[in-house]
C-alpha positions in Angstrom: 101.1 96.0 69.7 103.7 96.8 67.0 102.3 100.3 66.7 102.8 100.9 70.5 106.4 99.4 70.3 107.2 101.7 67.3 105.9 104.7 69.2 107.9 103.7 72.2 111.1 103.4 70.2 110.4 106.6 68.3 110.0 108.6 71.5 113.1 107.1 73.0 115.1 108.0 69.8 113.7 111.5 69.9 114.7 112.0 73.5 118.2 110.6 72.7 118.6 112.8 69.7 117.0 116.1 70.9 117.1 116.3 74.7 120.3 114.6 75.7 123.1 117.0 76.3 126.3 117.2 78.4 124.7 119.5 81.0 121.5 117.6 81.6 123.0 114.1 81.5 124.6 114.2 85.0 121.4 115.5 86.5 119.3 112.8 84.8 121.7 110.0 85.9 121.7 111.3 89.4 117.9 111.5 89.5 117.7 108.0 88.1 120.1 106.7 90.8 118.1 108.4 93.5 115.2 106.1 92.6 117.4 102.9 92.9 115.5 100.5 95.2 113.3 103.4 96.2 116.2 105.0 98.0 115.1 108.6 98.2 111.5 107.5 99.1 112.8 105.2 101.8 114.9 108.1 103.3 112.0 110.5 103.1 109.6 108.0 104.7 112.1 107.2 107.4 112.2 111.0 108.1 108.4 111.0 108.4 108.4 107.9 110.7 110.9 109.7 113.0 108.9 113.0 112.9 106.2 112.2 115.5 103.5 114.6 114.2 103.8 113.0 110.8 104.5 109.4 111.8 101.2 108.2 110.4 102.1 109.6 107.0 105.3 107.6 107.2 103.3 104.5 107.9 101.0 105.1 104.9 104.0 105.8 102.6 105.6 102.6 103.8 102.4 100.6 103.1 102.0 102.2 99.7 105.6 101.4 98.7 105.2 97.8 100.0 102.0 97.3 98.0 103.6 98.8 95.0 106.6 96.5 95.3 104.5 93.4 95.5 102.2 94.3 92.6 104.7 95.9 90.2 108.1 94.4 91.0 107.3 90.9 92.2 104.2 90.1 90.1 103.8 92.3 86.9 107.5 92.5 85.9 107.7 88.7 86.0 104.4 88.1 84.3 104.9 90.6 81.5 108.7 89.8 81.2 109.4 92.7 78.8 113.0 93.2 77.7 114.7 96.5 78.2 114.9 99.0 75.3 118.6 98.7 74.8 118.1 94.9 74.2 115.4 95.4 71.6 116.6 98.6 70.1 120.4 98.5 69.6 120.4 102.2 68.5 119.5 103.2 72.1 122.6 104.3 73.9 122.2 103.3 77.6 123.7 105.8 80.0 123.7 103.6 83.1 124.6 100.0 83.9 122.3 97.4 82.5 119.4 96.4 84.7 119.0 92.9 86.0 115.2 92.7 86.0 112.5 93.2 83.3 111.4 96.5 82.0 107.6 96.6 82.5 106.4 98.4 84.6 109.0 100.9 85.7 109.7 100.3 89.3 111.4 103.7 89.8 108.3 105.4 88.4 105.7 103.4 90.3 107.4 103.6 93.7 108.1 107.3 93.2 104.4 108.0 92.6 103.1 105.5 95.2 105.1 107.4 97.9 104.7 110.9 96.4 100.9 110.7 96.1 100.6 109.7 99.8 102.8 112.6 100.7 100.7 115.0 98.5 97.5 113.8 100.0 98.6 113.8 103.7 101.2 116.5 104.0 101.0 120.3 103.5 101.4 121.3 99.9 104.8 122.7 100.5 106.0 119.1 101.0 103.5 117.3 98.8 104.1 119.3 95.6 107.9 118.9 95.7 107.4 115.2 96.2 105.3 115.0 93.0 107.8 117.1 91.1 110.6 114.8 92.3 108.6 111.7 91.3 108.0 113.2 87.8 111.7 114.0 87.3 112.7 110.5 88.4 110.2 108.9 86.0 111.4 111.1 83.1 115.0 110.3 83.9 114.3 106.6 83.2 113.5 107.5 79.6 116.4 109.9 79.3 118.9 107.3 80.3 117.4 104.7 78.0 116.5 102.0 80.5 112.7 102.0 80.0 110.2 102.4 77.3 107.6 105.2 77.6 104.8 102.7 78.2 106.8 101.2 81.1 107.1 104.6 82.7 103.5 105.6 81.9 102.1 102.4 83.5 104.5 102.8 86.4 103.2 106.3 87.0 99.5 105.3 86.7 99.9 102.3 89.0 101.8 104.3 91.5 99.2 107.0 91.5 96.4 104.5 92.0 98.2 102.6 94.8 99.2 105.9 96.5 95.7 107.3 96.2 94.0 104.2 97.6 96.5 103.8 100.5 96.5 107.5 101.1 92.8 108.0 101.3 91.6 104.7 102.8 94.6 104.5 105.1 94.3 108.1 106.2 90.6 107.6 107.2 91.3 104.4 109.0 94.4 105.6 110.8 92.8 108.9 111.8 89.9 106.9 113.3 92.3 104.5 115.0 94.6 107.2 116.3 91.7 109.6 117.1 93.5 112.5 115.6 94.0 114.1 112.3 97.1 113.2 110.3 
């Protein structure tokens, strides 16, 4: 595990030293804050729920985010109880306020991908692809601002993809059958 922790720290230091700059920092802070409490995904899902032809996609995105929250935020964060990088690596300069919960897995990354994968699977590509791009940018922003280790973000992405895929594929088939129409 020490090797993984060293690689995590080295990558964060590299991002801090080579990618941070005065032009990118406001964008990364803004992207990170968009993910607070799944805000942007809740807004997008609300839009889907209000858009009658895509209401079922909104239902699936809601289910995906709820399952993600239970698994990642309520269970895994408390079981793993990993401290934040700025607590374990004093050289990391945090660009946001300190978080009040544990670090593993990244909730921003997991909820972003849980919702974006459902949108990618169930909406036209002109909506699904931008959702995945936004999810990727939010996940990267968590490293950029120094609030997560790379393994936190990686696991958040993987778990979000799995949850979004399962809910999106199984739920889509069930809801299409239930509603007697294509999503």
